[in-house]
C-alpha positions in Angstrom: -256.6 145.7 19.2 -255.4 142.2 18.3 -258.7 141.2 16.7 -259.3 144.1 14.3 -259.1 141.8 11.3 -262.1 139.8 12.5 -264.4 142.8 12.8 -266.3 143.8 9.6 -265.6 147.3 8.3 -269.4 148.0 8.4 -269.4 147.6 12.1 -267.2 150.6 12.5 -269.4 153.0 10.5 -271.3 155.7 12.5 -273.6 158.4 11.4 -272.5 162.0 11.4 -274.7 162.9 14.4 -273.4 160.0 16.5 -269.9 161.4 17.2 -268.2 164.6 18.1 -264.7 166.0 18.0 -262.9 166.4 21.3 -261.0 169.4 20.1 -264.0 171.2 18.8 -265.1 171.9 15.2 -262.5 174.5 14.4 -260.1 172.2 12.4 -260.1 171.1 8.8 -260.7 167.5 9.8 -263.8 168.5 11.8 -265.3 170.9 9.3 -265.1 168.5 6.3 -265.2 165.2 8.3 -261.9 164.0 7.1 -261.9 160.7 9.0 -262.1 157.0 8.3 -262.0 156.5 4.5 -261.3 160.2 3.9 -258.5 160.5 6.5 -255.9 160.1 3.8 -257.0 163.5 2.4 -255.2 165.2 5.4 -251.6 164.3 4.5 -252.5 164.7 0.8 -252.7 168.5 1.4 -249.0 168.6 2.2 -248.2 166.7 -1.0 -250.4 169.1 -3.0 -248.6 172.1 -1.4 -245.2 170.7 -2.4 -246.6 169.9 -5.8 -247.3 173.6 -6.3 -243.9 174.4 -4.8 -242.3 172.1 -7.5 -244.0 173.9 -10.4 -243.3 177.3 -8.8 -239.5 176.9 -8.6 -239.3 175.4 -12.1 -241.6 178.0 -13.8 -240.1 181.1 -12.1 -236.6 179.9 -12.3 -236.8 180.3 -16.1 -239.0 183.5 -15.8 -236.4 185.2 -13.5 -233.6 184.4 -16.0 -235.6 185.9 -18.9 -237.4 188.8 -17.3 -235.3 189.7 -14.3 -235.3 189.1 -10.5 -237.5 192.1 -9.7 -240.5 191.2 -11.8 -240.3 187.5 -10.7 -240.2 188.7 -7.1 -243.4 190.7 -7.5 -245.4 188.1 -9.3 -244.4 185.2 -7.1 -245.5 187.2 -4.0 -248.8 188.1 -5.6 -249.5 184.5 -6.4 -248.6 183.4 -2.9 -251.0 185.9 -1.4 -253.8 184.9 -3.7 -253.4 181.3 -2.6 -253.5 182.2 1.1 -256.6 184.4 0.7 -258.4 181.6 -1.3 -257.7 179.2 1.6 -259.5 181.6 4.0 -262.7 181.6 2.0 -262.5 178.0 0.7 -266.1 176.5 0.8 -264.9 172.9 0.3 -262.0 170.6 0.5 -261.4 170.7 -3.3 -261.2 174.5 -3.3 -258.9 174.5 -0.2 -256.6 171.9 -1.9 -256.4 174.2 -5.0 -255.6 177.1 -2.6 -252.7 175.0 -1.1 -251.4 174.3 -4.6 -251.4 178.0 -5.5 -249.8 178.9 -2.2 -247.1 176.3 -2.7 -246.5 177.7 -6.2 -246.0 181.2 -4.9 -243.9 180.2 -1.9 -241.5 178.1 -4.0 -241.0 180.8 -6.5 -240.8 183.6 -4.0 -238.2 181.8 -1.8 -236.0 180.9 -4.8 -236.0 184.4 -6.4 -235.4 186.2 -3.1 -232.3 184.1 -2.4 -230.9 184.3 -5.9 -231.5 188.0 -6.0 -229.8 188.7 -2.6 -226.8 186.5 -3.4 -226.1 188.4 -6.6 -226.2 191.8 -4.9 -224.0 190.9 -1.9 -220.3 190.6 -2.4 -218.3 187.4 -1.6 -217.3 188.7 1.9 -220.8 189.4 2.9 -222.7 186.6 1.1 -222.6 184.3 4.1 -224.9 186.8 5.9 -227.7 185.2 3.9 -227.1 181.9 5.8 -228.0 183.7 9.1 -230.7 186.2 8.1 -232.9 184.2 5.8 -232.8 181.0 7.8 -233.2 182.6 11.2 -236.3 184.5 10.1 -237.6 181.3 8.6 -237.1 179.5 11.9 -238.8 182.3 13.8 -241.7 182.0 11.4 -242.0 178.3 12.0 -241.7 178.9 15.7 -244.5 181.5 15.5 -246.9 179.0 13.8 -247.6 176.8 16.8 -248.0 179.9 19.0 -250.5 181.4 16.6 -252.2 178.1 16.3 -252.6 177.9 20.0 -254.0 181.5 20.2 -256.1 181.1 17.0 -257.4 177.5 17.0 -259.8 178.1 14.2 -258.0 177.3 11.0 -259.7 180.1 9.0 -258.7 182.7 11.5 -255.2 181.4 11.4 -255.1 181.6 7.6 -256.6 185.2 7.7 -253.9 186.3 10.1 -251.2 184.9 7.8 -252.7 186.7 4.8 -252.8 190.1 6.7 -249.2 189.7 7.9 -248.1 189.5 4.3 -249.8 192.7 3.1 -247.1 195.2 4.3 -244.5 193.3 2.4 -245.7 194.9 -0.8 -243.9 198.1 0.2 -240.6 196.3 0.0 -240.9 196.0 -3.8 -240.7 199.8 -4.2 -237.2 200.0 -2.7 -235.8 196.9 -4.5 -233.2 197.3 -7.3 -232.8 194.8 -10.1 -229.8 192.5 -9.8 -226.8 194.1 -11.4 -225.4 190.7 -12.3 -228.5 189.7 -14.2 -228.5 193.1 -16.0 -224.8 192.5 -17.0 -225.7 189.1 -18.5 -228.3 190.9 -20.6 -225.7 193.4 -21.9 -227.5 196.4 -20.3 -224.4 198.2 -19.0 -226.2 201.5 -18.5 -228.7 200.0 -16.2 -225.9 198.1 -14.3 -224.2 201.5 -13.7 -227.4 203.1 -12.5 -228.0 200.3 -10.0 -224.5 200.3 -8.7 -224.6 204.1 -8.3 -227.8 203.8 -6.3 -226.2 201.2 -4.1 -223.1 203.4 -3.6 -225.2 206.4 -2.9 -227.2 204.5 -0.2 -223.9 203.3 1.4 -222.2 206.7 1.3 -219.6 205.5 -1.1 -218.3 207.3 -4.3 -220.0 206.4 -7.5 -218.3 203.9 -9.8 -217.0 205.1 -13.2 -219.6 205.3 -15.9 -219.3 202.8 -18.8 -217.9 204.2 -22.0 -220.6 205.3 -24.4 -219.6 207.2 -27.6 -223.0 208.8 -27.7 -222.5 210.4 -24.3 -218.9 211.6 -24.8 -219.7 214.8 -22.9 -221.0 213.1 -19.8 -218.6 213.4 -16.8 -217.1 210.1 -15.7 -218.5 208.8 -12.4 -221.7 210.9 -12.6 -224.8 208.7 -12.6 -228.5 209.0 -13.1 -229.2 208.3 -9.4 -227.4 211.5 -8.5 -228.9 213.5 -11.3 -232.5 212.4 -10.5 -233.0 211.0 -13.9 -235.2 208.1 -12.7 -235.4 204.9 -10.8 -232.4 202.7 -11.0 -232.9 199.5 -12.8 -235.8 200.8 -15.0 -236.5 198.2 -17.7 -235.2 198.7 -21.2 -235.2 196.5 -24.2 -233.2 193.4 -23.8 -230.5 192.3 -26.2 -231.3 190.2 -29.2 -230.0 186.7 -29.7 -231.1 183.1 -29.7 -234.7 182.1 -29.4 -236.0 180.9 -26.0 -236.1 177.3 -27.3 -232.4 177.5 -28.2 -231.5 179.0 -24.8 -233.5 176.3 -23.0 -231.7 173.6 -24.9 -228.3 175.2 -24.1 -229.2 175.4 -20.4 -230.2 171.7 -20.3 -227.0 170.7 -22.2 -224.8 172.6 -19.7 -226.5 171.1 -16.7 -227.0 167.5 -17.8 -224.2 166.9 -20.3 -221.3 169.4 -19.9 -219.0 167.7 -17.4 -218.0 171.1 -15.9 -221.5 171.5 -14.5 -223.3 168.1 -14.8 -221.6 166.4 -11.8 -222.2 169.5 -9.7 -225.9 169.4 -10.8 -226.5 165.7 -10.1 -224.8 165.8 -6.7 -226.7 168.9 -5.6 -230.0 167.4 -6.8 -229.3 164.5 -4.5 -228.4 166.8 -1.6 -231.6 168.9 -2.1 -233.8 165.9 -2.3 -232.3 164.4 0.9 -232.5 167.6 2.9 -236.1 168.3 1.9 -237.1 164.8 2.7 -235.4 164.8 6.1 -236.2 168.4 7.1 -239.9 168.4 6.4 -240.2 164.7 7.3 -238.8 165.1 10.8 -241.0 168.2 11.3 -244.1 166.2 10.5 -242.9 163.1 12.4 -242.7 164.9 15.7 -246.5 164.2 16.2 -245.6 160.5 16.3 -243.2 160.9 19.2 -246.0 160.9 21.8 -245.7 164.5 23.1 -248.0 167.6 22.8 -248.3 168.7 19.2 -247.7 172.4 20.1 -244.6 171.7 22.2 -243.2 169.2 19.7 -243.5 171.6 16.8 -242.0 174.4 18.9 -239.0 172.2 19.9 -238.5 171.2 16.3 -238.2 174.9 15.4 -236.1 175.9 18.3 -233.4 173.3 17.5 -232.8 175.0 14.2 -231.7 178.4 15.7 -228.3 177.2 17.0 -227.8 175.3 13.7 -228.0 178.6 11.8 -225.7 180.3 14.2 -223.1 177.5 13.7 -223.7 177.6 9.9 -222.9 181.3 9.5 -219.5 180.8 11.1 -218.7 177.4 9.7 -219.4 178.3 6.0 -216.7 181.0 6.2 -214.2 178.9 8.1 -211.2 178.0 6.0 -211.3 174.4 7.0 -215.0 173.9 6.7 -216.5 176.3 4.1 -219.7 175.8 2.1 -218.9 172.2 1.2 -218.1 171.1 4.7 -221.1 172.8 6.2 -223.5 171.3 3.7 -222.0 167.9 3.5 -221.2 167.7 7.2 -224.7 168.7 8.1 -226.1 165.9 5.9 -223.9 163.3 7.4 -224.6 164.4 10.9 -228.4 164.5 10.4 -228.5 161.2 8.6 -226.3 159.4 11.1 -228.4 160.7 14.1 -231.6 159.6 12.4 -230.3 156.1 11.8 -228.8 155.8 15.3 -232.1 156.9 16.9 -233.6 153.7 15.7 -231.5 151.7 18.2 -232.7 154.0 21.0 -236.4 153.5 20.4 -237.1 151.1 23.3 -240.5 149.6 23.8 -243.0 150.8 21.1 -245.8 150.8 23.6 -244.1 153.3 25.8 -243.2 157.0 25.2 -239.8 157.5 23.6 -236.8 157.9 25.9 -234.5 160.9 26.3 -231.8 159.3 24.2 -234.1 158.8 21.3 -235.4 162.3 21.5 -231.9 163.8 21.7 -230.8 161.9 18.6 -233.9 162.9 16.6 -233.5 166.6 17.5 -229.7 166.3 16.8 -230.7 164.9 13.4 -232.9 167.9 12.8 -230.0 170.2 13.9 -227.7 168.5 11.3 -230.2 168.7 8.5 -231.0 172.3 9.3 -227.3 173.0 9.3 -227.0 171.6 5.7 -230.2 173.3 4.6 -228.9 176.7 5.9 -226.0 176.6 3.5 -227.3 174.8 0.4 -229.0 177.8 -1.1 -225.8 179.8 -0.8 -223.7 176.9 -2.0 -225.9 176.3 -5.0 -225.9 180.0 -6.0 -222.1 180.0 -6.0 -221.7 176.7 -7.9 -223.6 177.8 -11.0 -223.0 180.8 -13.3 -225.3 183.8 -13.4 -226.5 183.0 -17.0 -228.3 179.9 -15.7 -228.3 180.3 -12.0 -232.1 180.7 -11.5 -232.8 177.8 -13.8 -230.2 175.6 -12.1 -231.5 176.4 -8.7 -235.1 176.0 -9.9 -234.4 172.5 -11.1 -232.6 171.5 -7.9 -235.4 172.9 -5.8 -237.8 171.1 -8.0 -236.1 167.8 -7.0 -236.2 169.0 -3.4 -240.0 169.4 -3.7 -240.3 165.7 -4.7 -238.6 165.0 -1.4 -241.1 167.3 0.3 -244.0 165.6 -1.4 -242.8 162.2 -0.1 -242.1 163.5 3.4 -245.7 163.6 4.6 -246.3 160.1 3.2 -243.2 158.7 5.0 -244.0 160.5 8.2 -247.5 158.9 8.2 -245.7 155.5 8.4 -244.7 156.5 11.9 -248.2 155.8 13.2 -247.4 152.1 12.8 -243.6 152.0 13.0 -241.4 154.6 14.7 -238.2 153.2 13.1 -239.1 153.1 9.4 -239.5 156.9 8.9 -236.2 157.6 10.6 -234.4 155.1 8.5 -235.9 156.6 5.3 -235.0 160.1 6.4 -231.5 159.2 7.4 -230.0 157.0 4.7 -230.4 159.4 1.8 -228.8 162.2 3.9 -225.8 160.0 4.6 -225.2 159.2 1.0 -225.8 162.8 -0.2 -223.4 164.2 2.5 -220.6 161.9 1.5 -221.1 162.6 -2.2 -221.1 166.4 -1.6 -217.8 166.3 0.4 -216.1 164.0 -2.2 -217.3 165.4 -5.5 -218.0 169.1 -5.1 -215.5 172.0 -5.1 -215.3 174.7 -2.4 -216.6 178.1 -3.3 -215.7 180.1 -0.2 -214.2 183.5 -1.0 -214.6 182.9 -4.8 -216.3 185.5 -7.1 -219.6 184.4 -8.5 -219.5 182.9 -11.9 -221.0 184.8 -14.8 -220.8 182.2 -17.5 -219.7 178.6 -17.9 -216.5 179.8 -19.6 -215.4 181.1 -16.2 -215.0 177.5 -15.1 -212.3 176.9 -17.6 -211.7 173.5 -19.3 -212.9 170.3 -17.6 -209.3 169.5 -16.6 -209.4 172.4 -14.2 -212.3 171.0 -12.2 -212.1 168.8 -9.1 -211.4 165.1 -9.1 -215.0 164.2 -9.4 -215.5 166.2 -12.5 -212.6 164.5 -14.1 -213.3 160.9 -13.2 -216.4 160.3 -15.4 -214.9 161.9 -18.6 -211.7 159.9 -18.1 -213.6 156.7 -17.8 -215.7 157.5 -20.9 -212.6 158.3 -22.9 -211.0 155.1 -21.8 -214.1 153.1 -22.7 -214.1 154.6 -26.2 -210.4 153.9 -26.6 -210.8 150.2 -25.7 -213.5 149.9 -28.4 -211.1 150.9 -31.2 -209.2 148.4 -33.3 -205.7 147.5 -32.2 -205.9 149.2 -28.8 -203.7 147.5 -26.3 -203.6 147.6 -22.5 -200.6 149.4 -20.9 -198.8 146.1 -20.4 -199.0 145.3 -24.2 -201.7 142.7 -23.9 -204.7 142.8 -26.3 -207.7 144.9 -25.2 -210.6 143.0 -23.7 -213.5 142.2 -26.0 -216.4 144.7 -25.8 -220.0 144.5 -26.8 -220.5 146.4 -30.0 -216.7 146.8 -30.7 -215.7 146.2 -34.3 -214.1 142.8 -34.9 
């Protein structure tokens, strides 16, 4: 192996009939000969998937804010299923790559909408349930994947099984109600009442009072359509008039990128999303470089997430930890363990030691802990009027981390330390930023509009620091401004003389 540079590349070439695959011909690599010069096409599929994921969360974040959570939920699931089915029948690598992009598009949109939708229906006392339910089922799904791969080694059979498992989920749509918070932001009070009555009826609670409507003065208070059988709750009606979509988009971007009440939250959360996605998916892909069985390594990487989610659901409701402490603390723990594992690598020619494996899996535990809470935390940090767009943009940034994760993980074939450093350092920085700059949202009602935040002076210290510095900068640029001790203000570039 020390003389590979002296051997011409042509000497390595072999004809297709002169080699065979030890694992059989049931893999993508074997079916399309993705070896040698085309071996880079294998990790490229993960990048393509996350590229579709990126476009999905961005596109459907806006769609859900305009057309509602229910419609976005249906269409995102249909797109995801189309992508999975296309992967089953893909005749070539190019078609399969397209199928992965479509699948990623649907998965990204579906996951975002489902979480936003649930968080808006649940009250503040029960919202932390999402931390346990959604993430535990996600972990069980990832744990099921290596088991199914072992039982169904042919990749087409595995894809077909995945497609068939998703079909019964269409029935869920029939029982889903539109988000009452989204309906309220659209000014559709009657539909909000019908949805709330349907929820109260299902829970065995009394119906809420009907909203006042002069045209229905004879209607008894508290009697709703769900009890009178007048139709499905949440049936669509015409939305309210108002600004054009272009004006709304400009206002959303202004609130997220410029308005100091939200911009610091947005930038900090984008960094946290990017770091978590890079670390989470990167560590999952990097387990194959640790020298153990691929099925066992993948299963262990999934099993370690289960206790993280059990801890997260209790920690995010604890008065001394909360959403901020769980998200930021998980990032710091995960990043620190990844960086420290570099010092326990030992001899690169030998299998990794127990200390290194424990630190790597502890890093996965910490990152899973942060990932478990960040969806809930992000939903509570931003108002209903722009929640889907805000989370869509943050998840878009996260997908950039996901796209890079497969590339960084591939570096582990030549250096075990480099991927762990790249996964760990961003998590450390993002975790510290989250704990220092973001407010706590535990037990707080969800925001409906940016006005609910109050003036910038009511925000945390991080939200006040940048505006104060900018105001001070402008003051120093004015004529005759003096420092507090009475000395002349320092000269500034562009300041009038």
